[in-house]
PLY file of the C-alpha trace (Angstrom):
ply
format ascii 1.0
element vertex 92
property float x
property float y
property float z
element edge 91
property int vertex1
property int vertex2
end_header
89.58 91.70 110.94
93.55 90.92 109.57
96.68 90.60 112.40
99.33 92.81 111.72
103.12 90.59 113.27
105.13 93.02 114.88
108.84 91.46 116.03
107.15 88.03 116.64
104.05 88.85 118.14
100.81 89.55 116.41
98.50 92.69 116.94
95.35 92.63 116.05
94.08 95.19 113.41
90.31 95.75 114.61
88.50 97.95 112.18
85.82 99.61 113.47
82.06 97.99 111.18
81.57 101.25 109.93
85.24 101.58 108.90
85.22 97.99 107.60
81.74 98.06 105.87
82.95 101.32 103.92
86.41 99.33 103.08
84.41 96.56 101.61
82.04 98.74 99.48
84.91 100.48 98.07
86.78 97.06 96.98
83.54 96.00 95.76
83.33 99.28 93.81
87.46 99.08 92.69
86.78 95.42 91.57
83.67 96.73 89.22
85.30 99.53 87.58
88.78 98.89 87.31
88.48 95.26 86.58
84.94 94.69 85.49
84.34 91.52 88.07
81.46 92.08 90.67
82.54 90.50 93.69
80.27 90.02 96.65
80.65 89.59 100.22
83.36 86.51 100.40
85.81 88.19 97.90
85.59 91.61 99.00
86.52 90.03 102.63
89.00 87.52 101.66
90.69 90.96 100.08
90.62 93.18 102.77
92.00 90.75 104.78
94.76 89.93 102.56
95.48 93.44 102.67
95.89 93.82 105.67
97.79 90.70 106.79
100.37 91.40 103.64
100.33 95.11 103.05
98.98 96.74 106.22
102.09 95.62 108.35
104.14 97.88 105.71
102.21 100.84 105.74
102.01 100.67 109.58
105.87 100.10 109.88
106.84 103.35 107.44
103.90 105.40 109.72
105.42 104.62 112.83
108.49 105.80 111.58
107.25 108.76 109.69
106.03 109.85 113.33
109.03 108.96 114.97
111.16 111.59 112.79
108.59 114.02 113.55
108.23 113.87 116.85
111.89 113.67 117.32
112.07 116.66 115.82
109.55 118.10 117.77
111.79 116.97 120.99
115.00 118.13 119.86
113.61 121.63 119.13
111.94 121.64 123.13
114.95 123.98 124.19
114.37 126.38 121.63
110.62 126.43 121.90
110.26 125.67 125.67
112.76 127.63 127.02
112.25 130.39 129.59
115.05 132.60 130.99
115.61 132.34 134.63
116.06 135.15 137.00
114.89 138.01 135.36
113.25 139.73 138.04
116.19 142.21 138.24
116.82 143.01 134.84
120.49 144.13 134.55
0 1
1 2
2 3
3 4
4 5
5 6
6 7
7 8
8 9
9 10
10 11
11 12
12 13
13 14
14 15
15 16
16 17
17 18
18 19
19 20
20 21
21 22
22 23
23 24
24 25
25 26
26 27
27 28
28 29
29 30
30 31
31 32
32 33
33 34
34 35
35 36
36 37
37 38
38 39
39 40
40 41
41 42
42 43
43 44
44 45
45 46
46 47
47 48
48 49
49 50
50 51
51 52
52 53
53 54
54 55
55 56
56 57
57 58
58 59
59 60
60 61
61 62
62 63
63 64
64 65
65 66
66 67
67 68
68 69
69 70
70 71
71 72
72 73
73 74
74 75
75 76
76 77
77 78
78 79
79 80
80 81
81 82
82 83
83 84
84 85
85 86
86 87
87 88
88 89
89 90
90 91
């Protein structure tokens, strides 16, 4: 399906066929329900491609930023979570 540009390189967004089919059906339903317009396969595919190319990178980048923050917090907390006292056989 679409491509995501990441720092000058193109990264293909590869959707599973089932996911793409569900997205296209959702787009068609949205246009029918919200815009009172029935669109076909071509228009829904073009719209999905636009969303993946234009909106997808922003969503992707925000998700990466969010997970980096979560992982950084986990790494920072490793000392507290994964610390084991040493030399405890002979208790004082």
